[in-house]
N, CA, C and O atoms as a Tinker XYZ file with bonds, in Angstrom:
   560  protein
     1  N    145.986000  113.511000  104.652000    73     2
     2  CA   145.864000  113.508000  103.061000    64     1     3
     3  C    145.303000  111.936000  102.480000    63     2     4     5
     4  O    144.343000  111.724000  101.738000    81     3
     5  N    146.132000  111.073000  103.013000    73     3     6
     6  CA   145.709000  109.682000  102.730000    64     5     7
     7  C    144.358000  109.143000  102.981000    63     6     8     9
     8  O    143.735000  108.327000  102.303000    81     7
     9  N    143.994000  109.770000  104.131000    73     7    10
    10  CA   142.725000  109.337000  104.547000    64     9    11
    11  C    141.436000  110.008000  103.610000    63    10    12    13
    12  O    140.390000  109.472000  103.246000    81    11
    13  N    141.915000  111.301000  103.392000    73    11    14
    14  CA   140.956000  111.890000  102.408000    64    13    15
    15  C    140.896000  111.176000  101.020000    63    14    16    17
    16  O    139.780000  110.965000  100.546000    81    15
    17  N    141.967000  110.802000  100.358000    73    15    18
    18  CA   141.961000  110.152000   99.243000    64    17    19
    19  C    141.080000  108.649000   99.488000    63    18    20    21
    20  O    140.165000  108.247000   98.769000    81    19
    21  N    141.475000  108.159000  100.357000    73    19    22
    22  CA   140.405000  106.855000  100.828000    64    21    23
    23  C    138.985000  107.214000  100.753000    63    22    24    25
    24  O    138.180000  106.553000  100.096000    81    23
    25  N    138.693000  108.209000  101.392000    73    23    26
    26  CA   137.241000  108.506000  101.418000    64    25    27
    27  C    136.828000  109.011000   99.891000    63    26    28    29
    28  O    135.784000  108.557000   99.421000    81    27
    29  N    137.338000  109.608000   99.386000    73    27    30
    30  CA   137.025000  110.095000   97.746000    64    29    31
    31  C    136.928000  108.948000   97.003000    63    30    32    33
    32  O    136.079000  108.886000   96.113000    81    31
    33  N    137.750000  107.923000   97.254000    73    31    34
    34  CA   137.980000  106.719000   96.451000    64    33    35
    35  C    136.565000  105.910000   96.895000    63    34    36    37
    36  O    136.052000  105.329000   95.938000    81    35
    37  N    136.063000  105.811000   97.784000    73    35    38
    38  CA   135.037000  105.091000   98.577000    64    37    39
    39  C    133.718000  105.838000   98.040000    63    38    40    41
    40  O    132.641000  105.311000   97.763000    81    39
    41  N    134.033000  107.053000   97.969000    73    39    42
    42  CA   132.481000  107.679000   97.516000    64    41    43
    43  C    132.408000  107.754000   96.203000    63    42    44    45
    44  O    131.288000  107.940000   95.726000    81    43
    45  N    133.621000  107.623000   95.251000    73    43    46
    46  CA   133.664000  107.301000   93.803000    64    45    47
    47  C    133.085000  105.941000   93.444000    63    46    48    49
    48  O    132.341000  105.728000   92.486000    81    47
    49  N    133.561000  104.952000   94.423000    73    47    50
    50  CA   132.765000  103.528000   94.103000    64    49    51
    51  C    131.317000  103.443000   94.431000    63    50    52    53
    52  O    130.607000  102.717000   93.734000    81    51
    53  N    130.875000  104.026000   95.294000    73    51    54
    54  CA   129.487000  104.135000   95.602000    64    53    55
    55  C    128.691000  104.833000   94.647000    63    54    56    57
    56  O    127.549000  104.446000   94.398000    81    55
    57  N    129.184000  105.808000   94.101000    73    55    58
    58  CA   128.428000  106.625000   92.768000    64    57    59
    59  C    128.616000  105.750000   91.748000    63    58    60    61
    60  O    127.619000  105.653000   91.033000    81    59
    61  N    129.752000  104.923000   91.353000    73    59    62
    62  CA   129.501000  104.100000   90.174000    64    61    63
    63  C    128.614000  102.897000   90.389000    63    62    64    65
    64  O    127.967000  102.445000   89.444000    81    63
    65  N    128.554000  102.328000   91.672000    73    63    66
    66  CA   127.683000  101.318000   92.016000    64    65    67
    67  C    126.267000  101.713000   91.758000    63    66    68    69
    68  O    125.511000  100.964000   91.140000    81    67
    69  N    125.835000  103.056000   92.292000    73    67    70
    70  CA   124.499000  103.525000   91.839000    64    69    71
    71  C    124.073000  103.769000   90.538000    63    70    72    73
    72  O    122.907000  103.649000   90.161000    81    71
    73  N    125.296000  104.214000   89.645000    73    71    74
    74  CA   124.976000  104.634000   88.380000    64    73    75
    75  C    124.872000  103.167000   87.491000    63    74    76    77
    76  O    124.170000  103.162000   86.480000    81    75
    77  N    125.541000  102.025000   87.876000    73    75    78
    78  CA   125.534000  100.752000   87.240000    64    77    79
    79  C    123.955000  100.348000   87.709000    63    78    80    81
    80  O    123.207000   99.915000   86.832000    81    79
    81  N    123.481000  100.483000   89.015000    73    79    82
    82  CA   122.107000  100.079000   89.130000    64    81    83
    83  C    121.022000  100.585000   88.449000    63    82    84    85
    84  O    120.047000   99.897000   88.146000    81    83
    85  N    121.158000  101.862000   88.173000    73    83    86
    86  CA   120.158000  102.750000   87.462000    64    85    87
    87  C    120.345000  102.137000   85.972000    63    86    88    89
    88  O    119.376000  101.610000   85.425000    81    87
    89  N    121.537000  102.209000   85.357000    73    87    90
    90  CA   121.555000  101.751000   84.108000    64    89    91
    91  C    120.954000  100.351000   83.885000    63    90    92    93
    92  O    120.340000  100.086000   82.851000    81    91
    93  N    121.132000   99.510000   84.820000    73    91    94
    94  CA   120.600000   98.225000   84.735000    64    93    95
    95  C    118.983000   98.251000   84.689000    63    94    96    97
    96  O    118.287000   97.651000   83.870000    81    95
    97  N    118.531000   99.088000   85.760000    73    95    98
    98  CA   116.934000   99.378000   85.763000    64    97    99
    99  C    116.430000   99.984000   84.513000    63    98   100   101
   100  O    115.327000   99.654000   84.080000    81    99
   101  N    117.073000  100.736000   83.989000    73    99   102
   102  CA   116.763000  101.551000   82.788000    64   101   103
   103  C    116.722000  100.520000   81.630000    63   102   104   105
   104  O    115.700000  100.559000   80.945000    81   103
   105  N    117.780000   99.493000   81.258000    73   103   106
   106  CA   117.948000   98.738000   80.382000    64   105   107
   107  C    116.920000   97.566000   80.375000    63   106   108   109
   108  O    116.575000   97.062000   79.306000    81   107
   109  N    116.472000   97.166000   81.477000    73   107   110
   110  CA   115.631000   96.001000   81.661000    64   109   111
   111  C    114.024000   96.426000   82.002000    63   110   112   113
   112  O    113.116000   95.601000   82.108000    81   111
   113  N    113.856000   98.034000   82.164000    73   111   114
   114  CA   112.354000   98.502000   82.250000    64   113   115
   115  C    111.529000   97.911000   80.773000    63   114   116   117
   116  O    112.040000   97.902000   79.653000    81   115
   117  N    110.331000   97.505000   81.075000    73   115   118
   118  CA   109.737000   97.053000   79.933000    64   117   119
   119  C    110.235000   95.787000   79.602000    63   118   120   121
   120  O    109.570000   95.388000   78.645000    81   119
   121  N    111.024000   95.011000   79.901000    73   119   122
   122  CA   111.450000   93.577000   79.328000    64   121   123
   123  C    110.429000   92.793000   79.715000    63   122   124   125
   124  O    110.023000   92.933000   80.869000    81   123
   125  N    109.748000   91.727000   78.771000    73   123   126
   126  CA   108.767000   90.751000   78.893000    64   125   127
   127  C    109.194000   89.827000   80.031000    63   126   128   129
   128  O    110.324000   89.339000   80.002000    81   127
   129  N    108.384000   89.571000   80.993000    73   127   130
   130  CA   108.626000   88.797000   82.113000    64   129   131
   131  C    107.248000   88.376000   82.573000    63   130   132   133
   132  O    106.252000   88.638000   81.899000    81   131
   133  N    107.183000   87.613000   83.910000    73   131   134
   134  CA   105.960000   87.457000   84.454000    64   133   135
   135  C    105.399000   88.370000   85.361000    63   134   136   137
   136  O    106.160000   88.907000   86.166000    81   135
   137  N    104.048000   88.677000   85.376000    73   135   138
   138  CA   103.346000   89.773000   86.248000    64   137   139
   139  C    103.105000   88.955000   87.681000    63   138   140   141
   140  O    103.021000   87.733000   87.807000    81   139
   141  N    103.029000   89.831000   88.585000    73   139   142
   142  CA   102.656000   88.840000   89.768000    64   141   143
   143  C    101.389000   88.303000   89.761000    63   142   144   145
   144  O    100.496000   88.711000   89.018000    81   143
   145  N    101.273000   87.422000   90.541000    73   143   146
   146  CA    99.733000   86.739000   90.605000    64   145   147
   147  C     99.201000   87.034000   91.902000    63   146   148   149
   148  O     98.187000   86.396000   92.186000    81   147
   149  N     99.679000   87.935000   92.863000    73   147   150
   150  CA    99.174000   87.928000   94.210000    64   149   151
   151  C     98.723000   89.327000   94.791000    63   150   152   153
   152  O     98.643000   89.665000   95.972000    81   151
   153  N     98.414000   90.144000   93.493000    73   151   154
   154  CA    97.675000   91.538000   93.845000    64   153   155
   155  C     96.675000   91.615000   94.483000    63   154   156   157
   156  O     95.926000   90.690000   94.168000    81   155
   157  N     96.111000   92.470000   95.497000    73   155   158
   158  CA    94.878000   92.475000   96.007000    64   157   159
   159  C     93.879000   92.924000   94.840000    63   158   160   161
   160  O     94.080000   93.804000   94.003000    81   159
   161  N     92.676000   92.051000   94.997000    73   159   162
   162  CA    91.608000   92.339000   94.130000    64   161   163
   163  C     91.306000   93.687000   94.073000    63   162   164   165
   164  O     91.303000   94.355000   95.108000    81   163
   165  N     91.007000   94.257000   92.807000    73   163   166
   166  CA    90.583000   95.593000   92.274000    64   165   167
   167  C     88.987000   95.682000   92.022000    63   166   168   169
   168  O     88.344000   94.941000   91.278000    81   167
   169  N     88.502000   96.717000   92.778000    73   167   170
   170  CA    87.150000   97.006000   92.514000    64   169   171
   171  C     86.856000   97.345000   90.994000    63   170   172   173
   172  O     85.834000   96.930000   90.447000    81   171
   173  N     87.694000   98.033000   90.411000    73   171   174
   174  CA    87.825000   98.636000   89.121000    64   173   175
   175  C     89.344000   98.378000   88.496000    63   174   176   177
   176  O     90.322000   98.674000   89.183000    81   175
   177  N     89.490000   97.862000   87.281000    73   175   178
   178  CA    90.598000   97.630000   86.958000    64   177   179
   179  C     91.334000   98.916000   86.322000    63   178   180   181
   180  O     90.655000   99.939000   86.242000    81   179
   181  N     92.544000   98.948000   85.904000    73   179   182
   182  CA    93.198000  100.058000   85.162000    64   181   183
   183  C     92.433000  100.251000   84.028000    63   182   184   185
   184  O     91.867000   99.289000   83.510000    81   183
   185  N     92.326000  101.535000   83.503000    73   183   186
   186  CA    91.523000  102.035000   82.397000    64   185   187
   187  C     92.510000  102.840000   81.631000    63   186   188   189
   188  O     93.174000  103.760000   82.107000    81   187
   189  N     92.546000  102.453000   80.511000    73   187   190
   190  CA    93.542000  103.074000   79.207000    64   189   191
   191  C     93.221000  104.554000   79.066000    63   190   192   193
   192  O     92.041000  104.813000   78.832000    81   191
   193  N     94.165000  105.673000   79.181000    73   191   194
   194  CA    93.738000  106.731000   78.740000    64   193   195
   195  C     94.619000  107.063000   77.457000    63   194   196   197
   196  O     95.664000  106.463000   77.202000    81   195
   197  N     94.071000  108.114000   76.654000    73   195   198
   198  CA    94.680000  108.689000   75.519000    64   197   199
   199  C     94.512000  107.477000   74.481000    63   198   200   201
   200  O     93.779000  106.501000   74.636000    81   199
   201  N     95.304000  107.735000   73.450000    73   199   202
   202  CA    95.321000  106.876000   72.233000    64   201   203
   203  C     96.634000  106.355000   71.984000    63   202   204   205
   204  O     97.534000  106.990000   71.435000    81   203
   205  N     96.724000  104.999000   72.468000    73   203   206
   206  CA    98.164000  104.376000   72.473000    64   205   207
   207  C     98.593000  103.997000   71.022000    63   206   208   209
   208  O     99.725000  103.533000   70.886000    81   207
   209  N     97.805000  104.146000   69.932000    73   207   210
   210  CA    98.178000  103.871000   68.886000    64   209   211
   211  C     99.083000  105.076000   68.229000    63   210   212   213
   212  O     99.738000  104.926000   67.197000    81   211
   213  N     99.029000  106.107000   68.871000    73   211   214
   214  CA   100.041000  107.299000   68.584000    64   213   215
   215  C    101.395000  106.818000   68.804000    63   214   216   217
   216  O    102.235000  107.352000   68.080000    81   215
   217  N    101.874000  105.823000   69.734000    73   215   218
   218  CA   103.197000  105.355000   70.018000    64   217   219
   219  C    103.647000  104.322000   69.178000    63   218   220   221
   220  O    104.839000  104.014000   69.213000    81   219
   221  N    102.754000  103.660000   68.320000    73   219   222
   222  CA   103.030000  102.683000   67.539000    64   221   223
   223  C    102.864000  102.601000   65.819000    63   222   224   225
   224  O    102.427000  101.698000   65.105000    81   223
   225  N    103.368000  103.848000   65.516000    73   223   226
   226  CA   103.466000  104.169000   64.034000    64   225   227
   227  C    104.441000  103.613000   63.408000    63   226   228   229
   228  O    105.080000  102.779000   64.050000    81   227
   229  N    104.815000  103.867000   62.125000    73   227   230
   230  CA   105.904000  103.367000   61.331000    64   229   231
   231  C    107.234000  103.691000   61.963000    63   230   232   233
   232  O    108.108000  102.825000   61.926000    81   231
   233  N    107.454000  104.749000   62.488000    73   231   234
   234  CA   108.948000  104.943000   62.920000    64   233   235
   235  C    109.253000  104.140000   64.229000    63   234   236   237
   236  O    110.391000  104.064000   64.693000    81   235
   237  N    107.995000  103.457000   64.877000    73   235   238
   238  CA   108.448000  102.458000   65.941000    64   237   239
   239  C    108.768000  101.195000   65.395000    63   238   240   241
   240  O    109.361000  100.401000   66.124000    81   239
   241  N    108.514000  100.911000   64.380000    73   239   242
   242  CA   108.703000   99.479000   63.685000    64   241   243
   243  C    110.359000   99.119000   63.785000    63   242   244   245
   244  O    111.228000   99.828000   63.279000    81   243
   245  N    110.606000   97.907000   64.519000    73   243   246
   246  CA   112.064000   97.406000   64.822000    64   245   247
   247  C    112.710000   97.338000   63.434000    63   246   248   249
   248  O    112.112000   96.895000   62.454000    81   247
   249  N    113.818000   97.748000   63.409000    73   247   250
   250  CA   114.752000   97.731000   62.312000    64   249   251
   251  C    114.904000   96.226000   61.794000    63   250   252   253
   252  O    114.761000   95.904000   60.615000    81   251
   253  N    115.172000   95.470000   62.692000    73   251   254
   254  CA   115.242000   93.775000   62.556000    64   253   255
   255  C    114.028000   93.157000   61.916000    63   254   256   257
   256  O    114.041000   92.097000   61.290000    81   255
   257  N    113.127000   93.810000   62.101000    73   255   258
   258  CA   111.735000   93.114000   61.936000    64   257   259
   259  C    111.331000   93.668000   60.281000    63   258   260   261
   260  O    110.762000   92.974000   59.438000    81   259
   261  N    111.775000   95.026000   60.109000    73   259   262
   262  CA   111.520000   95.590000   58.931000    64   261   263
   263  C    112.683000   94.965000   57.729000    63   262   264   265
   264  O    112.436000   94.911000   56.524000    81   263
   265  N    113.970000   94.525000   58.367000    73   263   266
   266  CA   114.777000   93.976000   57.321000    64   265   267
   267  C    114.192000   92.442000   56.892000    63   266   268   269
   268  O    114.339000   91.958000   55.770000    81   267
   269  N    113.569000   91.851000   57.907000    73   267   270
   270  CA   113.102000   90.354000   57.466000    64   269   271
   271  C    111.625000   90.289000   56.982000    63   270   272   273
   272  O    111.065000   89.244000   56.650000    81   271
   273  N    111.026000   91.595000   56.979000    73   271   274
   274  CA   109.751000   91.541000   56.747000    64   273   275
   275  C    108.588000   90.922000   57.469000    63   274   276   277
   276  O    107.560000   90.434000   57.000000    81   275
   277  N    109.025000   91.066000   58.860000    73   275   278
   278  CA   108.139000   90.212000   59.729000    64   277   279
   279  C    106.903000   91.019000   60.308000    63   278   280   281
   280  O    106.894000   92.222000   60.572000    81   279
   281  N    105.950000   90.193000   60.440000    73   279   282
   282  CA   104.688000   91.026000   60.963000    64   281   283
   283  C    104.003000   90.042000   62.051000    63   282   284   285
   284  O    104.476000   88.917000   62.213000    81   283
   285  N    103.113000   90.390000   62.642000    73   283   286
   286  CA   102.411000   89.729000   63.511000    64   285   287
   287  C    101.716000   90.706000   64.602000    63   286   288   289
   288  O    101.704000   91.936000   64.641000    81   287
   289  N    101.101000   89.686000   65.533000    73   287   290
   290  CA   100.224000   90.471000   66.747000    64   289   291
   291  C    100.820000   90.162000   67.868000    63   290   292   293
   292  O    101.113000   88.984000   68.071000    81   291
   293  N    101.068000   90.994000   68.662000    73   291   294
   294  CA   101.565000   91.003000   70.084000    64   293   295
   295  C    100.544000   91.146000   71.130000    63   294   296   297
   296  O     99.925000   92.210000   71.152000    81   295
   297  N    100.265000   90.226000   72.016000    73   295   298
   298  CA    99.139000   90.593000   72.786000    64   297   299
   299  C     99.962000   90.506000   74.277000    63   298   300   301
   300  O    100.731000   89.591000   74.571000    81   299
   301  N     99.636000   91.628000   75.126000    73   299   302
   302  CA   100.524000   91.702000   76.204000    64   301   303
   303  C     99.533000   92.050000   77.478000    63   302   304   305
   304  O     98.440000   92.529000   77.177000    81   303
   305  N     99.798000   91.867000   78.751000    73   303   306
   306  CA    99.202000   92.283000   80.046000    64   305   307
   307  C    100.423000   93.341000   80.736000    63   306   308   309
   308  O    101.644000   93.200000   80.797000    81   307
   309  N     99.813000   94.091000   81.062000    73   307   310
   310  CA   100.778000   95.307000   81.837000    64   309   311
   311  C    100.320000   95.402000   83.361000    63   310   312   313
   312  O     99.151000   95.347000   83.741000    81   311
   313  N    101.687000   95.586000   84.338000    73   311   314
   314  CA   101.121000   95.779000   85.590000    64   313   315
   315  C    101.093000   97.369000   85.673000    63   314   316   317
   316  O    101.890000   98.016000   84.993000    81   315
   317  N    100.315000   97.901000   86.380000    73   315   318
   318  CA   100.119000   99.470000   86.349000    64   317   319
   319  C    100.209000   99.848000   87.952000    63   318   320   321
   320  O     99.542000   99.271000   88.811000    81   319
   321  N    100.910000  100.646000   88.145000    73   319   322
   322  CA   101.041000  101.261000   89.428000    64   321   323
   323  C     99.926000  101.840000   89.844000    63   322   324   325
   324  O     98.890000  101.792000   89.180000    81   323
   325  N    100.018000  102.424000   90.943000    73   323   326
   326  CA    98.848000  103.187000   91.655000    64   325   327
   327  C     98.829000  104.674000   91.080000    63   326   328   329
   328  O     97.933000  105.431000   91.452000    81   327
   329  N     99.843000  105.124000   90.143000    73   327   330
   330  CA    99.675000  106.467000   89.682000    64   329   331
   331  C     99.319000  106.354000   88.220000    63   330   332   333
   332  O     99.229000  107.382000   87.549000    81   331
   333  N     99.054000  104.841000   87.542000    73   331   334
   334  CA    98.682000  104.946000   86.307000    64   333   335
   335  C     99.786000  104.456000   85.281000    63   334   336   337
   336  O     99.495000  104.165000   84.121000    81   335
   337  N    101.098000  104.382000   85.798000    73   335   338
   338  CA   102.254000  104.241000   84.934000    64   337   339
   339  C    102.402000  102.546000   85.066000    63   338   340   341
   340  O    102.308000  101.945000   86.136000    81   339
   341  N    102.631000  101.969000   83.867000    73   339   342
   342  CA   102.900000  100.503000   83.555000    64   341   343
   343  C    104.375000  100.267000   84.065000    63   342   344   345
   344  O    105.336000  100.918000   83.654000    81   343
   345  N    104.437000   99.412000   84.866000    73   343   346
   346  CA   105.801000   99.073000   85.472000    64   345   347
   347  C    106.425000   97.718000   84.842000    63   346   348   349
   348  O    107.642000   97.607000   84.688000    81   347
   349  N    105.716000   96.920000   84.567000    73   347   350
   350  CA   106.056000   95.501000   83.971000    64   349   351
   351  C    105.236000   95.003000   82.777000    63   350   352   353
   352  O    104.147000   95.553000   82.611000    81   351
   353  N    105.526000   94.244000   82.102000    73   351   354
   354  CA   104.734000   93.524000   80.839000    64   353   355
   355  C    104.993000   92.150000   80.846000    63   354   356   357
   356  O    106.121000   91.829000   81.221000    81   355
   357  N    104.309000   91.366000   80.559000    73   355   358
   358  CA   104.095000   89.758000   80.170000    64   357   359
   359  C    103.389000   89.857000   78.732000    63   358   360   361
   360  O    102.415000   90.509000   78.358000    81   359
   361  N    104.263000   88.945000   78.053000    73   359   362
   362  CA   103.475000   88.439000   76.718000    64   361   363
   363  C    102.647000   87.555000   76.894000    63   362   364   365
   364  O    103.033000   86.489000   77.373000    81   363
   365  N    101.329000   87.734000   76.571000    73   363   366
   366  CA   100.220000   86.717000   76.543000    64   365   367
   367  C    100.140000   85.967000   75.539000    63   366   368   369
   368  O     99.776000   84.801000   75.684000    81   367
   369  N    100.490000   86.517000   74.209000    73   367   370
   370  CA   100.448000   85.921000   73.071000    64   369   371
   371  C    101.456000   86.549000   72.162000    63   370   372   373
   372  O    101.415000   87.730000   71.818000    81   371
   373  N    102.526000   85.527000   71.728000    73   371   374
   374  CA   103.292000   86.084000   70.842000    64   373   375
   375  C    103.076000   86.388000   69.583000    63   374   376   377
   376  O    102.210000   85.745000   68.991000    81   375
   377  N    103.799000   87.421000   68.892000    73   375   378
   378  CA   103.681000   87.670000   67.504000    64   377   379
   379  C    104.299000   86.402000   66.663000    63   378   380   381
   380  O    103.899000   86.067000   65.548000    81   379
   381  N    105.186000   85.856000   67.289000    73   379   382
   382  CA   106.053000   84.988000   66.640000    64   381   383
   383  C    107.419000   85.338000   66.454000    63   382   384   385
   384  O    108.257000   84.568000   65.984000    81   383
   385  N    107.696000   86.805000   66.923000    73   383   386
   386  CA   109.042000   87.178000   66.633000    64   385   387
   387  C    109.062000   88.007000   67.900000    63   386   388   389
   388  O    108.152000   88.786000   68.184000    81   387
   389  N    110.304000   87.778000   68.769000    73   387   390
   390  CA   110.692000   88.313000   69.881000    64   389   391
   391  C    110.838000   89.646000   69.958000    63   390   392   393
   392  O    110.365000   90.314000   70.878000    81   391
   393  N    111.630000   90.207000   68.809000    73   391   394
   394  CA   111.854000   91.536000   68.893000    64   393   395
   395  C    110.408000   92.404000   68.586000    63   394   396   397
   396  O    110.422000   93.609000   68.839000    81   395
   397  N    109.295000   91.850000   68.099000    73   395   398
   398  CA   107.945000   92.674000   67.965000    64   397   399
   399  C    107.587000   92.748000   69.367000    63   398   400   401
   400  O    107.304000   93.831000   69.879000    81   399
   401  N    107.580000   91.591000   70.062000    73   399   402
   402  CA   107.021000   91.204000   71.372000    64   401   403
   403  C    107.751000   92.333000   72.487000    63   402   404   405
   404  O    107.134000   93.037000   73.287000    81   403
   405  N    108.963000   92.290000   72.323000    73   403   406
   406  CA   109.792000   93.265000   73.107000    64   405   407
   407  C    109.720000   94.737000   72.836000    63   406   408   409
   408  O    109.988000   95.607000   73.664000    81   407
   409  N    109.321000   94.941000   71.566000    73   407   410
   410  CA   109.183000   96.305000   71.259000    64   409   411
   411  C    107.726000   96.691000   71.748000    63   410   412   413
   412  O    107.587000   97.771000   72.323000    81   411
   413  N    106.834000   96.016000   71.583000    73   411   414
   414  CA   105.339000   96.334000   72.150000    64   413   415
   415  C    105.730000   96.585000   73.720000    63   414   416   417
   416  O    105.491000   97.702000   74.178000    81   415
   417  N    106.351000   95.546000   74.604000    73   415   418
   418  CA   106.389000   95.855000   75.950000    64   417   419
   419  C    107.065000   97.175000   76.209000    63   418   420   421
   420  O    106.638000   98.007000   77.008000    81   419
   421  N    108.246000   97.321000   75.413000    73   419   422
   422  CA   109.091000   98.719000   75.880000    64   421   423
   423  C    108.055000   99.793000   75.460000    63   422   424   425
   424  O    107.885000  100.645000   76.332000    81   423
   425  N    107.290000   99.963000   74.283000    73   423   426
   426  CA   106.692000  101.184000   74.133000    64   425   427
   427  C    105.564000  101.198000   74.936000    63   426   428   429
   428  O    105.236000  102.312000   75.347000    81   427
   429  N    104.939000  100.328000   75.241000    73   427   430
   430  CA   103.558000  100.438000   76.348000    64   429   431
   431  C    104.307000  100.926000   77.762000    63   430   432   433
   432  O    103.906000  101.901000   78.397000    81   431
   433  N    105.329000  100.198000   78.123000    73   431   434
   434  CA   105.711000  100.738000   79.483000    64   433   435
   435  C    106.279000  102.045000   79.439000    63   434   436   437
   436  O    106.159000  102.756000   80.437000    81   435
   437  N    106.955000  102.522000   78.309000    73   435   438
   438  CA   107.392000  103.788000   78.242000    64   437   439
   439  C    106.480000  104.991000   77.810000    63   438   440   441
   440  O    106.813000  106.163000   77.984000    81   439
   441  N    105.399000  104.632000   77.279000    73   439   442
   442  CA   104.490000  105.690000   76.747000    64   441   443
   443  C    103.001000  105.499000   77.068000    63   442   444   445
   444  O    102.320000  106.503000   77.275000    81   443
   445  N    102.553000  104.502000   77.113000    73   443   446
   446  CA   101.291000  104.281000   77.258000    64   445   447
   447  C    100.711000  104.788000   78.890000    63   446   448   449
   448  O    101.542000  104.696000   79.794000    81   447
   449  N     99.656000  105.182000   79.157000    73   447   450
   450  CA    99.107000  105.824000   80.483000    64   449   451
   451  C     97.804000  105.314000   80.688000    63   450   452   453
   452  O     96.980000  105.181000   79.782000    81   451
   453  N     97.566000  104.956000   82.180000    73   451   454
   454  CA    96.236000  104.573000   82.454000    64   453   455
   455  C     95.668000  105.473000   83.706000    63   454   456   457
   456  O     96.274000  106.352000   84.320000    81   455
   457  N     94.494000  105.058000   83.879000    73   455   458
   458  CA    93.737000  105.646000   85.049000    64   457   459
   459  C     94.056000  104.419000   85.930000    63   458   460   461
   460  O     93.711000  103.322000   85.490000    81   459
   461  N     94.669000  104.481000   87.111000    73   459   462
   462  CA    94.958000  103.380000   87.858000    64   461   463
   463  C     93.591000  102.450000   88.525000    63   462   464   465
   464  O     92.508000  102.947000   88.830000    81   463
   465  N     93.870000  101.363000   88.620000    73   463   466
   466  CA    92.887000  100.369000   89.426000    64   465   467
   467  C     92.691000  100.980000   90.746000    63   466   468   469
   468  O     93.561000  101.590000   91.368000    81   467
   469  N     91.338000  100.748000   91.175000    73   467   470
   470  CA    90.938000  101.366000   92.644000    64   469   471
   471  C     90.305000  100.194000   93.469000    63   470   472   473
   472  O     89.693000   99.246000   92.977000    81   471
   473  N     90.528000  100.390000   94.704000    73   471   474
   474  CA    89.918000   99.201000   95.529000    64   473   475
   475  C     88.522000   99.746000   96.024000    63   474   476   477
   476  O     88.166000  100.899000   95.780000    81   475
   477  N     87.757000   98.853000   96.733000    73   475   478
   478  CA    86.645000   99.325000   97.205000    64   477   479
   479  C     86.194000  100.456000   97.637000    63   478   480   481
   480  O     85.087000  100.931000   97.387000    81   479
   481  N     87.362000  101.097000   98.550000    73   479   482
   482  CA    87.247000  102.362000   99.131000    64   481   483
   483  C     87.536000  103.496000   97.931000    63   482   484   485
   484  O     87.689000  104.673000   98.258000    81   483
   485  N     87.590000  103.171000   96.817000    73   483   486
   486  CA    88.178000  104.327000   95.882000    64   485   487
   487  C     89.520000  104.692000   95.673000    63   486   488   489
   488  O     89.943000  105.548000   94.896000    81   487
   489  N     90.245000  103.858000   96.552000    73   487   490
   490  CA    91.768000  104.648000   96.428000    64   489   491
   491  C     92.661000  103.726000   95.472000    63   490   492   493
   492  O     92.597000  102.499000   95.397000    81   491
   493  N     93.498000  104.571000   94.764000    73   491   494
   494  CA    94.309000  103.957000   93.549000    64   493   495
   495  C     95.142000  103.053000   93.992000    63   494   496   497
   496  O     95.869000  103.325000   94.947000    81   495
   497  N     95.184000  101.788000   93.363000    73   495   498
   498  CA    96.118000  100.645000   93.829000    64   497   499
   499  C     96.693000  100.106000   92.594000    63   498   500   501
   500  O     96.258000  100.482000   91.505000    81   499
   501  N     97.678000   99.217000   92.691000    73   499   502
   502  CA    98.496000   98.546000   91.323000    64   501   503
   503  C     97.585000   97.533000   90.754000    63   502   504   505
   504  O     97.010000   96.765000   91.525000    81   503
   505  N     97.423000   97.468000   89.655000    73   503   506
   506  CA    96.376000   96.561000   89.012000    64   505   507
   507  C     97.188000   96.037000   87.680000    63   506   508   509
   508  O     98.274000   96.413000   87.241000    81   507
   509  N     96.348000   95.114000   87.232000    73   507   510
   510  CA    96.970000   94.470000   85.862000    64   509   511
   511  C     95.683000   94.675000   84.794000    63   510   512   513
   512  O     94.503000   94.349000   84.919000    81   511
   513  N     96.424000   95.378000   83.641000    73   511   514
   514  CA    95.508000   95.623000   82.742000    64   513   515
   515  C     95.854000   94.220000   81.660000    63   514   516   517
   516  O     96.966000   93.974000   81.194000    81   515
   517  N     94.880000   93.596000   81.475000    73   515   518
   518  CA    94.781000   92.221000   80.934000    64   517   519
   519  C     95.105000   92.229000   79.295000    63   518   520   521
   520  O     95.889000   91.376000   78.879000    81   519
   521  N     94.615000   93.017000   78.523000    73   519   522
   522  CA    94.585000   92.784000   77.083000    64   521   523
   523  C     94.851000   93.929000   76.273000    63   522   524   525
   524  O     93.996000   94.750000   75.940000    81   523
   525  N     96.243000   93.968000   75.920000    73   523   526
   526  CA    96.809000   95.014000   75.063000    64   525   527
   527  C     97.197000   94.550000   73.988000    63   526   528   529
   528  O     98.189000   93.831000   74.109000    81   527
   529  N     96.694000   94.707000   72.649000    73   527   530
   530  CA    97.225000   94.124000   71.393000    64   529   531
   531  C     97.775000   95.082000   70.609000    63   530   532   533
   532  O     97.339000   96.233000   70.614000    81   531
   533  N     98.769000   94.700000   69.874000    73   531   534
   534  CA    99.520000   95.550000   68.890000    64   533   535
   535  C     99.538000   94.884000   67.486000    63   534   536   537
   536  O    100.256000   93.885000   67.438000    81   535
   537  N     99.018000   95.159000   66.540000    73   535   538
   538  CA    99.103000   94.342000   65.288000    64   537   539
   539  C    100.340000   95.255000   64.527000    63   538   540   541
   540  O    100.339000   96.475000   64.361000    81   539
   541  N    101.254000   94.405000   64.173000    73   539   542
   542  CA   102.606000   94.937000   63.724000    64   541   543
   543  C    102.585000   94.541000   61.977000    63   542   544   545
   544  O    102.817000   93.386000   61.622000    81   543
   545  N    102.330000   95.463000   61.131000    73   543   546
   546  CA   102.100000   95.362000   59.809000    64   545   547
   547  C    103.409000   96.371000   59.174000    63   546   548   549
   548  O    103.835000   97.456000   59.571000    81   547
   549  N    103.797000   95.550000   58.091000    73   547   550
   550  CA   104.886000   96.446000   57.499000    64   549   551
   551  C    104.304000   97.668000   56.807000    63   550   552   553
   552  O    103.286000   97.680000   56.115000    81   551
   553  N    105.242000   98.879000   57.146000    73   551   554
   554  CA   104.790000  100.131000   56.423000    64   553   555
   555  C    104.713000   99.966000   55.145000    63   554   556   557
   556  O    105.562000   99.278000   54.578000    81   555
   557  N    103.628000  100.594000   54.409000    73   555   558
   558  CA   103.384000  100.543000   52.939000    64   557   559
   559  C    103.945000  101.757000   52.205000    63   558   560
   560  O    103.819000  101.854000   50.985000    81   559
């Protein structure tokens, strides 16, 4: 009986550890950082699909920025995986307000999609989408 309790406690600890790892991954996904510089060269870069402006409406304006009447333009670069999903973000030019830059990264990573980069053989590979601009203007 005691051995069974020990095994159950060990399994519970493993489960808690996995949940903590997932929570950290979810919390840091889309956080601004440095993109890798050592990716293989792409014959064609990632190509934006859809209309990203649909995700950056008045409802996405950060509350802190609204309270302070902050505006600005965030320019970011995105690491796009071989399925067309952004996995990381780097602020190339700051809006002057970290909350606007962070929100730009989070929204882009969570919602914007791409046709992935391709190598010379036409196979999808990870690549960097170099210029993604969001102009933050106070809702009127």
